[in-house]
C-alpha positions as CSV (number, residue, x, y, z in Angstrom):
1,M,-24.1,59.3,13.0
2,I,-22.9,57.9,9.8
3,R,-20.2,56.0,11.7
4,G,-22.3,54.9,14.5
5,Q,-24.9,53.5,11.5
6,F,-21.9,51.9,9.9
7,L,-20.8,50.1,13.0
8,I,-24.2,48.9,13.6
9,V,-25.0,47.6,10.3
10,A,-21.2,45.9,10.1
11,T,-22.3,44.3,13.5
12,L,-25.5,42.9,12.1
13,T,-23.6,41.4,9.3
14,V,-21.5,39.4,11.0
15,V,-24.2,38.3,13.7
16,L,-26.4,37.3,10.9
17,A,-23.4,35.6,9.0
18,A,-22.8,33.6,12.1
19,L,-26.6,32.9,12.8
20,A,-26.8,31.5,9.2
21,A,-24.0,29.1,9.9
22,V,-25.8,27.7,12.6
23,L,-28.8,27.6,10.9
24,N,-27.4,26.1,7.9
25,P,-24.3,24.3,8.7
26,A,-24.2,22.5,5.1
27,D,-24.1,26.0,3.4
28,A,-21.5,27.1,6.0
29,A,-19.3,23.7,5.2
30,A,-19.9,24.2,1.3
31,T,-17.3,27.0,1.5
32,A,-15.0,25.7,3.7
33,P,-11.5,24.1,1.5
34,I,-12.0,20.9,3.1
35,E,-14.8,18.5,4.7
36,D,-14.6,17.9,8.4
37,E,-14.4,14.1,7.9
38,L,-12.4,11.7,6.2
39,V,-12.9,7.9,5.8
40,L,-10.3,5.4,4.2
41,I,-10.7,2.1,2.9
42,T,-7.2,0.4,3.0
43,P,-4.5,-2.7,3.4
44,V,-2.0,-0.4,4.7
45,G,-0.9,-1.3,8.2
46,K,-2.2,0.9,11.0
47,T,1.3,1.5,12.1
48,F,1.7,3.9,8.9
49,S,-2.0,4.7,8.3
50,D,-2.8,5.6,12.3
51,P,0.2,8.1,12.4
52,A,-0.5,9.3,8.7
53,L,-4.0,10.4,9.7
54,A,-3.1,11.8,13.0
55,E,-0.6,14.0,11.5
56,F,-3.0,14.9,8.4
57,A,-5.7,16.0,11.3
58,K,-2.6,18.5,13.0
59,Y,-2.2,19.6,9.6
60,A,-5.5,20.4,8.8
61,R,-6.2,22.2,12.2
62,E,-2.9,24.1,11.2
63,R,-3.5,25.3,7.9
64,W,-7.3,25.8,7.7
65,N,-8.5,25.5,11.5
66,I,-10.5,22.8,10.8
67,K,-11.4,19.9,13.0
68,I,-11.4,16.8,11.2
69,N,-12.3,13.1,11.8
70,T,-10.3,10.5,10.7
71,S,-10.8,6.9,10.4
72,A,-9.7,4.0,8.3
73,L,-11.7,0.5,7.3
74,S,-9.0,-1.9,7.2
75,A,-9.3,-4.6,4.6
76,G,-6.9,-6.8,2.3
77,T,-6.9,-5.1,-1.2
78,P,-9.0,-8.0,-2.9
79,I,-11.6,-7.6,-0.1
80,A,-11.7,-3.7,-0.4
81,Y,-11.7,-3.7,-4.2
82,G,-14.6,-6.1,-3.9
83,R,-16.7,-3.6,-1.4
84,I,-16.0,-0.9,-3.2
85,V,-17.5,-2.8,-6.6
86,E,-20.6,-3.6,-4.4
87,W,-20.8,0.2,-3.2
88,N,-21.4,0.8,-7.0
89,G,-20.7,4.7,-6.6
90,R,-22.2,4.6,-2.9
91,P,-19.4,4.3,-0.9
92,Q,-18.9,4.1,3.0
93,A,-15.4,5.7,2.3
94,D,-13.9,8.5,0.4
95,L,-10.2,7.1,-0.5
96,F,-8.9,3.9,-1.2
97,W,-5.4,3.5,-0.5
98,G,-2.7,0.7,-1.1
99,G,-2.3,-2.5,-2.9
100,E,-1.9,-3.3,-6.6
101,S,-2.5,-0.9,-9.0
102,A,-4.0,-3.0,-11.4
103,L,-7.1,-3.0,-9.0
104,Y,-7.1,0.7,-9.4
105,D,-7.1,0.5,-13.1
106,R,-10.1,-1.7,-13.3
107,L,-12.0,0.4,-10.9
108,A,-11.3,3.3,-13.2
109,A,-12.5,1.2,-16.1
110,Q,-15.9,0.6,-14.3
111,N,-16.3,4.4,-13.8
112,L,-16.0,4.1,-9.7
113,L,-13.3,6.6,-9.5
114,L,-13.1,10.3,-9.3
115,P,-10.0,12.3,-11.1
116,L,-7.7,13.3,-8.4
117,D,-7.3,16.9,-9.8
118,L,-4.2,17.5,-7.8
119,S,-2.1,20.6,-8.2
120,K,0.7,20.4,-11.2
121,E,3.3,21.0,-8.8
122,V,2.5,18.0,-6.6
123,T,1.9,15.6,-10.0
124,D,5.3,16.8,-11.5
125,S,7.2,15.8,-8.6
126,I,6.4,12.1,-9.0
127,P,8.0,10.5,-12.0
128,D,5.7,8.8,-14.4
129,S,7.6,5.0,-13.9
130,I,10.6,3.4,-12.5
131,G,12.4,-0.1,-13.4
132,K,13.3,-1.8,-16.6
133,P,12.6,-3.5,-18.8
134,N,8.5,-3.1,-17.6
135,P,8.6,0.1,-15.9
136,V,6.5,0.4,-12.7
137,S,3.9,3.0,-13.1
138,L,4.1,5.6,-10.2
139,K,0.9,7.5,-11.4
140,D,-2.2,7.1,-13.6
141,P,-1.8,9.3,-17.1
142,R,-5.5,9.6,-17.1
143,G,-5.3,11.0,-13.5
144,F,-7.6,8.5,-11.4
145,W,-4.8,7.4,-8.9
146,V,-1.2,8.4,-7.8
147,G,1.6,6.5,-6.1
148,T,2.4,7.8,-2.6
149,V,5.4,5.5,-1.4
150,L,7.6,2.7,-3.0
151,E,7.9,-0.4,-1.2
152,S,9.4,-4.2,-2.5
153,C,7.7,-7.2,-1.6
154,G,10.2,-9.8,-1.2
155,I,11.0,-12.7,1.5
156,A,11.3,-12.7,5.0
157,Y,13.1,-15.5,7.0
158,H,13.9,-16.5,10.5
159,P,17.8,-16.3,10.6
160,R,18.3,-19.1,13.6
161,L,15.4,-21.4,12.0
162,L,17.2,-21.2,8.8
163,Q,20.4,-22.1,10.6
164,R,18.8,-25.3,12.3
165,L,17.5,-26.4,9.1
166,G,21.2,-26.2,7.6
167,M,20.1,-23.5,5.1
168,P,21.7,-20.4,4.0
169,P,19.4,-17.2,3.8
170,P,17.5,-16.7,0.6
171,K,18.5,-14.5,-1.7
172,D,16.0,-14.9,-4.8
173,W,12.6,-16.5,-5.1
174,D,13.9,-20.2,-6.3
175,D,15.7,-20.1,-2.9
176,L,12.1,-20.8,-1.4
177,L,12.0,-24.5,-3.5
178,D,14.5,-25.9,-1.7
179,P,13.5,-29.3,-0.2
180,R,14.8,-28.7,3.2
181,L,12.0,-26.2,3.4
182,K,9.3,-28.4,3.6
183,G,6.5,-27.3,5.6
184,N,8.6,-24.2,6.6
185,V,7.0,-21.7,4.2
186,A,4.3,-19.3,5.1
187,Q,2.3,-17.3,2.7
188,A,-1.1,-15.7,1.8
189,P,-3.1,-16.9,-1.3
190,P,-3.3,-14.5,-4.3
191,T,-7.0,-14.8,-4.1
192,R,-6.8,-12.7,-0.9
193,S,-3.8,-10.7,-1.0
194,S,-2.4,-8.1,-3.5
195,S,1.2,-8.4,-2.7
196,S,1.2,-12.3,-3.1
197,H,-1.1,-11.9,-6.3
198,A,1.8,-9.5,-7.8
199,A,4.7,-11.6,-6.4
200,Y,2.9,-14.8,-8.8
201,E,2.6,-12.5,-11.6
202,V,6.4,-11.9,-11.5
203,I,7.0,-15.7,-11.4
204,L,4.6,-16.3,-14.3
205,Q,6.0,-13.2,-16.2
206,R,9.5,-14.1,-15.7
207,D,9.2,-18.0,-16.5
208,G,6.1,-18.1,-18.5
209,E,2.6,-19.6,-17.6
210,A,3.8,-23.4,-17.8
211,K,7.1,-23.2,-16.0
212,G,5.5,-20.4,-13.8
213,W,2.8,-22.4,-12.3
214,E,5.2,-25.6,-12.0
215,W,7.1,-23.4,-9.8
216,A,3.7,-22.4,-7.9
217,K,3.2,-25.9,-7.3
218,R,6.6,-26.7,-5.7
219,L,6.0,-23.9,-3.6
220,A,3.1,-25.0,-2.3
221,A,4.5,-28.4,-1.6
222,N,7.0,-26.7,0.8
223,T,4.3,-24.4,2.4
224,G,3.0,-24.9,5.8
225,I,0.2,-22.4,6.0
226,F,-1.9,-20.4,3.8
227,V,-2.7,-17.5,5.7
228,A,-6.0,-14.9,5.1
229,R,-3.6,-11.6,4.7
230,S,-0.3,-10.8,3.7
231,R,0.4,-9.1,7.0
232,D,0.2,-12.2,9.0
233,V,3.0,-13.7,7.2
234,P,5.9,-12.1,8.7
235,S,4.2,-12.2,12.4
236,L,4.6,-16.0,11.8
237,V,8.0,-16.0,10.5
238,A,9.1,-13.2,13.3
239,K,7.8,-15.7,16.0
240,G,9.7,-18.9,14.8
241,E,7.0,-20.7,13.8
242,F,7.7,-21.0,9.9
243,A,11.6,-20.1,8.7
244,V,10.3,-18.1,5.6
245,G,7.7,-16.0,4.4
246,F,6.6,-15.5,0.7
247,A,5.4,-12.4,-1.1
248,V,6.1,-10.4,2.4
249,P,5.6,-6.5,1.6
250,S,9.1,-4.9,3.2
251,Y,7.4,-2.6,6.1
252,F,5.2,-5.3,7.4
253,A,8.2,-7.1,8.3
254,F,10.3,-4.3,9.3
255,E,7.4,-3.6,11.9
256,E,8.2,-7.0,13.4
257,R,12.1,-6.2,13.6
258,L,10.9,-2.7,15.3
259,A,9.1,-4.8,17.9
260,G,12.3,-6.8,18.7
261,F,11.7,-10.2,16.9
262,D,14.6,-11.9,15.0
263,I,13.4,-11.5,11.4
264,K,15.3,-10.6,8.1
265,Y,14.2,-9.5,4.9
266,V,15.6,-10.0,1.3
267,A,14.2,-8.5,-2.0
268,P,14.9,-10.8,-4.9
269,R,16.3,-9.1,-8.0
270,T,12.6,-9.3,-9.7
271,A,10.7,-8.5,-6.5
272,W,7.6,-6.5,-7.3
273,I,7.8,-2.9,-6.4
274,T,4.3,-1.2,-5.1
275,S,3.6,2.5,-5.4
276,G,0.9,2.5,-2.5
277,P,-1.7,3.9,-5.1
278,A,-4.3,6.1,-3.7
279,A,-7.7,7.2,-5.6
280,I,-10.9,9.0,-4.4
281,L,-14.1,7.1,-4.8
282,K,-17.0,8.0,-7.0
283,G,-19.8,9.5,-5.0
284,A,-17.7,9.7,-1.5
285,K,-19.1,12.3,1.0
286,H,-15.7,14.0,1.7
287,P,-13.7,14.6,-1.8
288,N,-11.7,17.5,-1.0
289,A,-10.6,16.0,2.5
290,A,-9.5,12.9,0.1
291,R,-7.7,15.1,-2.0
292,A,-5.9,17.1,0.6
293,F,-4.9,14.2,2.4
294,V,-3.1,12.7,-0.7
295,E,-1.1,15.8,-1.4
296,F,-0.3,15.5,2.3
297,L,1.0,12.2,2.1
298,L,3.2,13.3,-1.1
299,S,4.5,16.7,0.9
300,E,7.9,16.5,2.5
301,R,6.0,15.8,5.9
302,G,3.9,13.0,4.4
303,Q,7.2,11.3,3.2
304,R,8.8,11.8,6.2
305,I,6.3,9.7,8.1
306,A,6.6,6.9,5.5
307,I,10.2,7.1,5.6
308,D,10.1,6.3,9.5
309,R,8.2,3.0,9.1
310,G,10.5,1.9,6.5
311,L,8.8,2.7,3.5
312,F,10.8,4.5,0.8
313,P,10.0,8.0,-0.6
314,I,8.4,8.1,-4.1
315,V,9.1,11.8,-4.3
316,P,12.9,11.7,-5.9
317,K,14.2,14.8,-3.8
318,Y,13.6,12.8,-0.3
319,R,15.5,9.9,0.6
320,I,15.6,7.9,3.9
321,Q,18.4,9.4,5.9
322,G,18.4,10.1,9.6
323,L,20.7,10.1,13.1
324,P,22.7,7.0,13.7
325,G,20.5,4.4,15.7
326,S,17.4,6.0,14.3
327,T,14.5,4.0,13.0
328,A,15.3,5.6,9.4
329,E,18.9,3.8,9.7
330,M,17.7,0.9,10.9
331,A,15.1,0.6,7.8
332,V,18.2,1.2,5.7
333,D,20.2,-1.9,6.9
334,F,17.2,-3.8,7.1
335,N,16.5,-3.0,3.2
336,G,20.2,-3.8,2.4
337,G,21.7,-0.6,2.6
338,I,19.1,1.5,0.0
339,R,18.2,4.7,0.7
340,S,16.0,5.7,-2.4
341,Y,14.9,3.2,-5.4
342,F,15.7,6.4,-7.4
343,E,19.4,5.6,-6.7
344,V,19.7,2.0,-7.4
345,E,19.2,-0.1,-10.8
346,V,15.2,-1.5,-10.3
347,I,14.8,-4.8,-12.4
348,S,10.9,-5.1,-13.0
349,V,9.4,-7.8,-14.9
350,Y,6.1,-7.1,-13.8
351,D,3.5,-6.3,-16.8
352,D,0.5,-3.9,-15.2
353,E,-1.6,-4.5,-18.4
354,L,-0.9,-8.2,-18.4
355,A,-1.8,-8.6,-14.6
356,Q,-5.0,-6.6,-15.2
357,K,-6.3,-8.5,-18.1
358,R,-5.7,-11.8,-16.5
359,Y,-6.2,-11.1,-13.0
360,E,-9.3,-13.0,-12.4
361,Q,-7.8,-16.0,-14.4
362,V,-4.7,-16.2,-12.4
363,N,-6.8,-16.5,-9.1
364,A,-9.0,-19.3,-10.3
365,T,-6.0,-21.3,-11.5
366,F,-4.6,-20.8,-8.2
367,R,-7.9,-22.3,-6.5
368,N,-8.6,-24.9,-8.7
369,E,-4.5,-26.1,-9.4
370,I,-3.2,-25.4,-6.0
371,E,-5.4,-24.3,-3.2
372,S,-7.6,-27.1,-3.7
373,V,-5.2,-29.9,-4.1
374,A,-2.4,-28.6,-1.6
375,D,-2.2,-31.7,0.0
376,E,-1.9,-33.9,-3.0
377,L,1.1,-31.4,-4.1
378,K,2.7,-31.8,-1.0
379,R,2.8,-35.7,-1.4
380,R,3.7,-35.5,-5.0
381,Y,7.1,-33.1,-4.6
């Protein structure tokens, strides 16, 4: 009799718990390890963000038996940054992913990011920085953002078109000032692209402001088109519409190579290296899912997704490696034989603190002295 009463009570407990979950889904969700939705705002290309989100959804089902709905708001880094500022703590996304770390520092200063609170194991797996003399930060010492992948920002070029112009393949930034490239350079303005903004900072910090802006004006004189997004630059080069592209993220160029186009890429000696930062937005509706996604990206499974898209792992124990003929091995060849940035010398002249301080100043100078007088510069040089 006692056993029967116990079974009845146990059964009623299960039924009542199930009924409570139906009647109070919010309470049930509160006990779940992660939420059932994740929204990103990101400049990361869909060929990387889509498979990363899809694989994370599989991982969430395997680990927590949660079916998670994922989506991404695609926007260039400066545009994404502007939206986050406008949202002012009431964001329409949970996670900001990709772009220039200087903007993440600015968001943190405006109290628009949440601490990541990653596990110590995950945090310690990423070095503090890479490169000399100005090391590239790979994670925020205050814990508001962390890098997820490594990639360079360099020069994409069309080999056959360069041959017709009588030019050898470019090796460094200064090669883009060759007068034979007049009208044959494509670029995105730094006001629209964080990779372009960072590349201009490299030139300004390498040469000093006076010489740096003179360099930028000469590049503008060779420029045949200013496009809205850095993603559009390698597409135009791949189709043979322009000979070279300035400030091209390596994996955007690699996407065109995978599509079968005749396009090559070179990272200049002082190429900007980005860490692909990620940060949880203050007021995010799904902060636990966002945090879990970041930890997933830094796992071996997540780093492999990046490697297969021509990106470099940010966790030193991983490197680009694959079977002969694989996408990974194609990426190694495309990037000049490099398998890991932790195995080669990285020259970094980019000072993140300086870039952050004068971010708007650089944009304003570009608008006033280059973008608005581009036709005049073409006649002058």
